[in-house]
C-alpha positions as CSV (number, residue, x, y, z in Angstrom):
1,M,-21.7,-4.6,13.7
2,P,-21.9,-7.5,11.3
3,V,-18.6,-9.5,10.7
4,T,-17.3,-9.5,7.2
5,R,-17.0,-13.1,6.0
6,L,-14.7,-14.4,3.2
7,N,-14.5,-18.1,4.0
8,G,-17.4,-19.0,1.9
9,S,-18.3,-17.9,-1.7
10,L,-16.9,-14.5,-2.4
11,E,-20.0,-13.7,-4.4
12,A,-22.2,-14.5,-1.4
13,S,-20.1,-12.1,0.8
14,T,-19.9,-9.2,-1.6
15,E,-23.1,-7.6,-0.3
16,L,-21.9,-7.9,3.3
17,W,-18.5,-6.8,2.4
18,L,-19.9,-3.5,1.0
19,S,-22.2,-3.1,4.0
20,V,-19.5,-2.8,6.7
21,P,-16.6,-0.4,7.1
22,V,-13.6,-1.8,5.2
23,S,-11.3,0.0,7.5
24,D,-12.3,-2.2,10.4
25,Y,-9.9,-4.9,9.4
26,R,-10.6,-6.9,12.6
27,T,-13.8,-8.0,11.1
28,L,-12.2,-9.9,8.3
29,D,-11.9,-13.7,8.7
30,V,-8.5,-13.6,7.1
31,W,-7.2,-11.1,9.7
32,Q,-8.7,-13.2,12.5
33,L,-7.1,-16.5,11.2
34,S,-3.9,-14.7,10.5
35,H,-3.8,-13.3,14.0
36,A,-4.5,-16.6,15.6
37,T,-1.8,-18.2,13.5
38,R,0.6,-15.4,14.5
39,L,-0.1,-16.2,18.2
40,E,0.5,-19.9,17.5
41,I,3.8,-19.2,15.8
42,Y,5.0,-17.0,18.7
43,R,4.2,-20.0,21.1
44,L,5.9,-22.5,18.8
45,T,9.1,-20.4,18.4
46,A,9.5,-20.0,22.1
47,S,10.6,-23.6,22.2
48,Y,13.3,-23.0,19.6
49,P,17.0,-23.0,20.8
50,S,18.2,-19.8,22.4
51,S,20.9,-19.7,19.6
52,E,18.0,-18.8,17.2
53,Q,16.8,-15.8,19.2
54,F,18.1,-13.3,16.7
55,G,17.8,-15.5,13.7
56,L,15.0,-17.9,12.9
57,I,12.8,-17.0,15.9
58,S,12.9,-13.2,15.0
59,Q,12.5,-13.8,11.4
60,T,9.6,-16.2,11.7
61,R,7.8,-14.0,14.1
62,R,8.3,-10.9,12.0
63,A,7.1,-12.5,8.8
64,A,4.0,-13.9,10.5
65,S,3.2,-10.5,12.1
66,S,3.7,-8.9,8.6
67,I,0.7,-10.8,7.3
68,T,-1.8,-9.3,9.7
69,S,0.0,-5.9,9.7
70,N,-0.3,-5.6,5.9
71,V,-4.0,-6.5,6.1
72,A,-4.5,-3.8,8.6
73,E,-2.5,-1.2,6.8
74,G,-4.1,-2.0,3.4
75,A,-7.5,-1.5,5.1
76,G,-6.6,2.1,6.0
77,R,-5.6,3.0,2.5
78,G,-7.9,5.1,0.3
79,S,-8.5,2.8,-2.7
80,R,-9.0,-0.9,-3.6
81,R,-5.8,-0.8,-5.7
82,E,-3.7,0.2,-2.7
83,Y,-5.5,-2.3,-0.5
84,G,-4.8,-5.0,-3.2
85,R,-1.1,-4.0,-3.1
86,F,-0.9,-4.5,0.7
87,L,-2.7,-7.8,0.3
88,S,0.0,-8.8,-2.1
89,Y,2.6,-8.0,0.5
90,A,0.6,-10.1,3.1
91,I,0.7,-13.1,0.6
92,G,4.5,-12.7,0.3
93,S,4.8,-12.7,4.1
94,A,2.7,-15.9,4.2
95,N,5.1,-17.5,1.8
96,E,8.1,-16.2,3.8
97,T,6.6,-17.5,7.1
98,E,6.0,-20.9,5.5
99,D,9.6,-21.0,4.3
100,H,11.0,-20.2,7.8
101,L,8.7,-23.0,9.3
102,L,10.0,-25.5,6.6
103,L,13.6,-24.7,7.8
104,A,12.6,-25.1,11.4
105,R,11.1,-28.5,10.6
106,D,14.2,-29.5,8.7
107,L,16.3,-28.5,11.6
108,G,14.2,-30.5,14.0
109,Y,12.7,-27.5,15.8
110,L,9.2,-28.5,14.7
111,Q,7.5,-31.8,14.6
112,P,6.3,-32.9,11.1
113,D,2.6,-32.9,12.3
114,T,3.0,-29.5,13.9
115,W,4.6,-28.1,10.8
116,R,1.8,-29.7,8.6
117,S,-0.9,-28.2,10.7
118,I,0.5,-24.7,10.7
119,T,1.3,-24.7,6.9
120,E,-2.2,-25.8,6.2
121,R,-3.4,-22.7,8.0
122,L,-1.0,-20.6,6.0
123,E,-2.3,-22.1,2.7
124,R,-5.8,-21.2,3.8
125,I,-4.8,-17.7,4.7
126,R,-3.0,-17.3,1.4
127,S,-6.1,-18.4,-0.5
128,M,-8.4,-16.0,1.5
129,L,-5.9,-13.3,0.7
130,I,-5.9,-14.0,-2.9
131,R,-9.6,-14.1,-3.2
132,L,-10.0,-10.8,-1.3
133,R,-7.3,-9.1,-3.5
134,S,-9.0,-10.5,-6.7
135,Y,-12.4,-9.1,-5.6
136,L,-10.9,-5.7,-4.7
137,L,-9.0,-5.4,-8.0
138,S,-11.9,-6.6,-10.1
139,A,-14.5,-4.2,-8.7
140,P,-15.6,-1.4,-11.0
141,N,-15.0,1.6,-8.8
142,D,-11.4,2.1,-7.3
143,A,-12.7,3.8,-4.2
144,Y,-14.3,1.6,-1.5
145,P,-16.8,2.6,1.1
146,T,-15.5,3.6,4.5
147,T,-18.9,3.9,6.3
148,G,-21.6,1.3,6.8
149,N,-24.0,3.0,4.3
150,G,-21.2,3.8,1.8
């Protein structure tokens, strides 16, 4: 099965987007990057003080997981509009994750270079989500194909 790409021109990927099952969210570059970032955040937060176990660790991990979860859940919905709504939630979760990481940096839990690297990834994820949402919401037909031959 071909992999859906959204890291280049959205116009260039439109034909490919329509040729694969939208419900297979794991083929989306944005989901793959979000998942890799979530794993990195889990590793980073493991070094936070134990006093943050039920505070900043839990909140940061939940927010990072919510990005990928909303992409996945939206892909299982029946319309572009609903998928777009879940992508909006994912964008909000990316913002929330970034805010938690900023606090962690300011508290000295993250080195500035580490923080910068992870927030650059979150900025890329947010941009990819915004482009995907714009594409979905600007398409002429509310329904999207759920089979390869759509």
